[in-house]
C-alpha positions in Angstrom: -33.4 27.7 -36.6 -31.8 29.3 -33.5 -33.2 28.3 -30.1 -32.2 28.9 -26.5 -29.7 26.2 -27.1 -28.3 27.8 -30.2 -28.6 26.8 -33.9 -29.0 23.2 -35.0 -25.8 21.4 -35.8 -26.6 18.2 -37.6 -24.8 15.0 -36.6 -26.3 12.9 -39.4 -29.7 12.6 -41.1 -31.4 11.7 -37.7 -29.8 13.7 -34.9 -28.6 17.2 -34.1 -26.8 19.0 -31.3 -27.5 22.5 -29.9 -25.2 24.0 -27.3 -24.5 27.3 -25.6 -21.8 28.6 -23.3 -23.0 31.3 -20.9 -26.1 31.7 -23.1 -24.1 32.2 -26.4 -24.3 29.7 -29.2 -21.3 27.4 -29.4 -20.4 26.6 -33.0 -18.2 23.9 -34.6 -19.2 20.9 -32.5 -17.7 17.7 -33.9 -18.4 15.1 -31.2 -20.2 14.7 -27.9 -19.9 12.1 -25.1 -22.1 11.7 -22.0 -21.1 9.4 -19.1 -23.5 8.9 -16.2 -23.7 6.6 -13.2 -26.4 6.6 -10.5 -25.5 8.7 -7.4 -22.9 10.7 -9.5 -22.6 13.7 -11.7 -23.2 13.3 -15.4 -20.0 14.1 -17.3 -20.2 15.7 -20.8 -17.2 15.8 -23.1 -17.4 17.8 -26.3 -14.9 18.4 -29.1 -15.1 21.6 -31.1 -13.3 22.9 -34.2 -13.7 26.7 -34.3 -11.6 29.6 -33.1 -14.7 31.4 -32.1 -15.7 28.6 -29.8 -12.3 28.4 -28.3 -12.3 32.1 -27.3 -15.7 31.6 -25.5 -14.3 28.9 -23.1 -13.6 29.5 -19.4 -13.5 27.3 -16.4 -16.8 27.5 -14.5 -18.8 28.6 -17.6 -22.4 27.3 -17.9 -22.7 24.7 -20.7 -26.2 23.8 -21.9 -26.6 21.0 -24.4 -29.6 19.7 -26.2 -29.1 16.5 -28.1 -31.8 14.6 -29.9 -33.7 13.8 -33.0 -33.3 16.4 -35.8 -36.2 18.6 -36.7 -36.9 16.5 -39.8 -37.5 13.5 -37.5 -38.9 15.4 -34.5 -42.2 13.4 -34.6 -40.5 10.0 -35.1 -41.9 7.5 -32.6 -40.1 4.4 -31.3 -41.9 1.3 -32.5 -43.9 -0.3 -29.7 -42.7 -3.7 -28.7 -45.2 -6.1 -27.2 -44.7 -6.8 -23.5 -42.6 -3.7 -22.8 -43.0 0.0 -22.2 -40.9 0.8 -25.2 -42.6 3.5 -27.3 -44.0 5.3 -24.2 -42.8 8.9 -24.0 -40.1 9.7 -21.5 -39.5 13.3 -22.4 -39.0 15.1 -25.7 -35.3 15.8 -24.9 -34.1 13.0 -22.6 -30.4 14.1 -22.9 -30.7 17.8 -22.0 -27.6 18.8 -20.1 -26.9 21.8 -17.8 -23.5 22.0 -16.1 -20.2 23.8 -15.5 -17.0 23.5 -17.5 -14.4 21.8 -15.4 -11.6 21.0 -17.9 -10.4 22.7 -21.2 -7.9 21.0 -23.5 -7.1 23.7 -26.2 -5.2 22.9 -29.4 -4.8 24.5 -32.8 -7.2 22.1 -34.5 -9.6 20.4 -32.0 -10.4 21.7 -28.6 -11.9 19.4 -26.0 -14.0 20.5 -23.0 -15.4 18.5 -20.1 -18.3 19.7 -18.0 -20.2 18.2 -15.0 -23.8 18.6 -14.0 -24.9 20.4 -10.8 -24.4 17.3 -8.7 -20.7 18.4 -8.8 -21.7 21.5 -6.9 -22.9 19.3 -4.1 -19.4 17.7 -4.0 -17.7 21.1 -3.7 -20.2 22.7 -1.3 -19.2 24.4 1.9 -18.4 22.0 4.7 -21.2 21.9 7.3 -21.5 20.1 10.6 -24.6 18.2 9.8 -26.3 16.7 12.9 -29.4 14.6 13.6 -30.9 17.5 15.6 -31.0 19.6 12.3 -33.7 17.3 11.0 -35.0 15.0 13.7 -36.9 11.8 12.8 -37.9 13.0 9.3 -38.4 10.7 6.3 -34.9 10.4 4.8 -36.3 11.1 1.3 -37.3 14.6 2.5 -34.0 15.1 4.3 -32.2 14.3 1.0 -34.5 16.7 -0.8 -33.4 19.5 1.5 -29.7 18.6 1.0 -30.2 18.9 -2.8 -31.8 22.3 -2.6 -28.5 24.0 -3.6 -27.1 26.2 -6.4 -30.1 26.1 -8.6 -30.8 22.4 -8.6 -34.5 21.8 -9.4 -36.1 19.8 -6.6 -39.7 20.3 -7.7 -40.3 16.6 -8.6 -39.1 15.3 -5.2 -42.5 14.9 -3.5 -42.6 11.2 -2.5 -41.1 9.3 0.5 -39.1 6.1 1.2 -42.4 4.2 0.9 -42.9 3.7 4.6 -46.0 5.2 6.3 -45.8 7.7 9.1 -46.3 5.1 11.8 -43.4 2.9 10.5 -39.8 3.5 11.8 -38.3 2.3 8.5 -37.1 5.1 6.2 -36.8 7.7 9.1 -33.6 9.5 10.1 -32.3 8.2 13.4 -29.9 9.7 15.9 -27.8 6.5 16.1 -27.0 6.4 12.3 -23.2 7.0 12.0 -23.5 9.5 9.1 -23.2 12.9 10.9 -20.3 15.3 11.2 -18.5 18.0 9.2 -18.9 17.2 5.5 -20.1 18.4 2.1 -23.7 18.0 1.0 -22.8 15.2 -1.4 -20.9 13.3 1.3 -24.0 13.3 3.6 -26.3 12.6 0.6 -24.3 9.5 -0.3 -24.5 8.2 3.3 -28.3 8.8 3.3 -28.8 6.9 0.1 -26.8 3.9 1.4 -29.6 3.7 4.0 -32.5 4.6 1.8 -33.9 1.2 1.0 -37.2 -0.4 1.5 -38.6 -3.9 1.8 -41.8 -4.3 -0.4 -43.1 -6.7 2.2 -43.2 -3.9 4.8 -44.8 -1.2 2.7 -48.5 -0.6 2.1 -47.9 0.3 -1.6 -46.6 -3.2 -2.4 -48.6 -5.4 0.0 -52.2 -5.0 -0.9 -54.9 -7.3 0.5 -55.9 -8.5 -3.0 -52.4 -9.8 -4.0 -50.9 -10.7 -0.7 -47.3 -11.0 0.3 -45.0 -12.7 -2.2 -47.7 -12.8 -5.0 -45.4 -11.0 -7.4 -42.1 -11.1 -5.6 -39.3 -13.3 -6.9 -37.1 -13.0 -3.9 -38.3 -14.0 -0.4 -37.2 -10.8 1.4 -35.9 -8.3 -1.3 -34.7 -4.8 -0.5 -35.2 -2.1 -3.1 -32.5 0.6 -3.3 -33.0 4.3 -3.9 -30.7 6.2 -6.3 -30.3 9.8 -7.2 -29.3 11.6 -10.4 -29.9 14.6 -12.5 -31.1 12.8 -15.6 -32.2 15.9 -17.5 -31.2 19.6 -17.3 -31.2 20.8 -13.6 -33.9 18.4 -12.4 -32.9 16.1 -9.5 -34.6 12.7 -9.4 -34.8 10.1 -6.7 -35.8 6.7 -8.0 -36.1 3.2 -6.7 -36.4 0.7 -9.6 -38.3 -2.3 -8.3 -37.4 -5.3 -10.5 -39.1 -7.6 -8.0 -42.6 -6.3 -8.8 -44.0 -8.5 -11.5 -46.4 -5.7 -12.5 -43.5 -3.6 -13.8 -42.7 -3.7 -17.5 -39.3 -3.2 -19.0 -38.7 -0.2 -21.3 -36.6 -2.4 -23.6 -35.9 -6.1 -24.2 -32.3 -7.0 -25.0 -30.8 -10.2 -26.2 -27.6 -11.2 -28.1 -29.4 -11.4 -31.4 -31.3 -8.1 -31.3 -30.8 -5.9 -34.4 -29.9 -2.8 -32.4 -27.2 -4.5 -30.4 -23.8 -3.6 -31.9 -20.1 -3.8 -31.0 -19.3 -6.5 -28.5 -23.0 -7.1 -28.1 -24.3 -8.3 -24.7 -21.4 -8.9 -22.3 -22.2 -10.4 -19.0 -20.2 -10.7 -15.7 -21.3 -13.2 -13.1 -19.3 -12.6 -10.0 -18.8 -14.9 -7.0 -17.1 -12.2 -4.8 -20.4 -11.4 -2.9 -21.8 -14.9 -2.5 -22.8 -15.8 1.1 -24.4 -19.2 1.6 -23.4 -20.0 5.2 -24.1 -17.4 8.0 -23.2 -17.5 11.6 -24.8 -14.9 13.9 -23.4 -14.2 17.4 -25.6 -12.3 19.8 -24.4 -9.7 22.3 -24.2 -12.7 24.7 -21.6 -14.9 23.0 -23.4 -18.0 24.1 -26.2 -17.2 21.7 -25.1 -18.4 18.3 -27.2 -19.2 15.2 -25.9 -20.8 12.0 -27.9 -21.2 8.8 -26.7 -22.7 5.4 -28.2 -23.1 2.0 -27.1 -26.5 0.9 -28.3 -26.1 -2.7 -26.1 -23.0 -3.1 -23.1 -24.7 -1.4 -23.3 -27.7 -3.7 -23.7 -25.4 -6.8 -21.2 -22.7 -6.1 -19.0 -23.9 -3.2 -19.1 -22.8 0.4 -18.9 -19.0 1.2 -19.2 -18.4 4.9 -19.5 -15.2 6.9 -20.1 -14.4 10.6 -21.8 -11.3 12.1 -22.4 -10.0 15.6 -26.0 -9.0 16.4 -27.0 -6.2 18.8 -29.5 -8.4 20.7 -29.9 -12.0 21.9 -33.3 -12.5 20.2 -32.7 -15.8 18.4 -35.8 -15.3 16.2 -34.4 -12.0 14.9 -31.0 -13.6 14.5 -32.4 -16.4 12.4 -34.5 -13.9 10.4 -31.4 -11.9 9.6 -29.3 -15.0 8.6 -32.1 -16.2 6.3 -32.5 -12.7 4.8 -28.7 -12.5 4.2 -28.5 -16.0 2.6 -31.5 -15.3 0.3 -30.0 -12.0 -0.8 -26.4 -13.2 -1.4 -26.6 -17.0 -2.2 -26.4 -16.4 -5.9 -23.6 -14.6 -7.9 -23.9 -10.9 -8.7 -25.0 -10.3 -12.3 -24.2 -7.3 -14.4 -24.5 -6.9 -18.2 -22.8 -4.3 -20.5 -24.8 -3.6 -23.7 -23.9 -1.5 -26.7 -26.9 -0.3 -28.7 -28.0 2.0 -31.5 -31.4 3.8 -31.2 -31.4 3.6 -27.4 -30.3 7.2 -26.5 -33.7 7.7 -24.8 -33.2 5.0 -22.1 -32.6 6.6 -18.7 -30.8 5.6 -15.5 -33.2 3.6 -13.4 -35.2 2.2 -16.3 -35.8 -1.5 -16.2 -34.4 -3.6 -19.1 -35.2 -7.2 -19.7 -32.0 -9.2 -20.5 -32.2 -12.5 -22.2 -29.2 -14.8 -22.0 -29.8 -18.0 -24.0 -26.4 -19.4 -23.0 -27.5 -19.2 -19.3 -31.1 -19.9 -20.1 -32.2 -16.8 -18.1 -34.5 -13.8 -18.7 -34.4 -11.2 -16.0 -35.2 -7.5 -15.3 -32.4 -5.3 -14.3 -32.2 -1.5 -13.6 -29.9 0.7 -15.7 -27.1 1.9 -13.4 -24.7 3.4 -15.9 -25.2 5.0 -19.3 -22.7 6.3 -21.9 -23.8 8.1 -25.0 -21.3 8.7 -27.8 -22.1 11.0 -30.7 -19.9 11.6 -33.7 -21.0 10.5 -37.2 -23.0 7.8 -35.5 -24.9 7.5 -32.2 -24.1 4.6 -29.8 -25.5 4.0 -26.3 -23.7 1.8 -23.8 -25.7 0.6 -20.8 -24.7 -1.2 -17.7 -27.6 -3.0 -16.1 -27.5 -5.1 -13.0 -28.6 -5.8 -9.5 -26.4 -3.6 -7.3 -26.7 -5.6 -4.1 -26.8 -3.9 -0.8 -23.6 -4.6 1.1 -23.8 -7.1 4.0 -22.8 -4.3 6.4 -25.7 -2.1 5.2 -28.1 -5.0 5.2 -27.2 -5.7 8.8 -28.0 -2.1 9.6 -31.3 -2.3 7.7 -32.7 -5.4 9.4 -31.5 -4.2 12.9 -32.9 -0.7 12.7 
């Protein structure tokens, strides 16, 4: 039955694809692939086998895609798993796509097209000389919202903040941030999001009188990072997955023996490149020097030392920063790649619980990358992990 996305084209007994180019139904779809990372455009690659479809193609054309469960299974529900949010409704069509065709690869048999969502329009926007005086000391969340109000991007859901209250300096745009100048909207947006982090200990939302500081926090001084993405259609989302809040439930539990894990299964990477377990802080007066070390981490992983120059000579602040840095970076960075069936509904920013019996760990991680491959089968590849704030950005955060 035709819809605004065109007629159903069945992938298999469970899924179908609908697509239009400039509002006209696109026939002959044989495969579809979505690739998406946080703070980036979603990239859709589609293969078609029809002369009619080939004649419709042009660079810059609007491609709309709806992929999901077929009409016969439209009411199919995901089985609820105890201890997770799996089974809760995200959206009826979690993979709706709206973007512009960027690449066409025509051939006599199969033609491939690549399109990118509207975040790409932020990358190619007119260069503007963006200055602090354009916004003043506004909440960076709202500044980012204004930057995203461009070329039809839907910003209607962007109505929150960086979690800091009006009387707190954290989360506000400042004149001394080194992010201004002539640039595209996306260039400025990326610089904003590098600074858009919050400490749950400093925010009223996460430090209630009934629970107290640290009651549900696994790290002593964690920082939670904001990301942006168009996860559906034209709708821009800002999200800050807080894996440190023990009240949050995962949308999915993944382990090496799960039935829906396919391919290479659960592939982890534990990386020592960002470890810091010995920190020396030098004040603006070079006679002021503070050194802190974590002996447990040093004995376990070896010594990884760094030095930094602080803006002031406040030794208490210097010690606090050194402690924060060690707590954040004393352990290896962990990322996991997971290949799944029946997980096309999982979104960027969702929390996934990863069980690794080899390491004896069970942890929550946000989804930071997603790839969806559709041919005669449907496979979802997820990258989950704790994308640590760089030491440079962490220094900016604790000193601002």
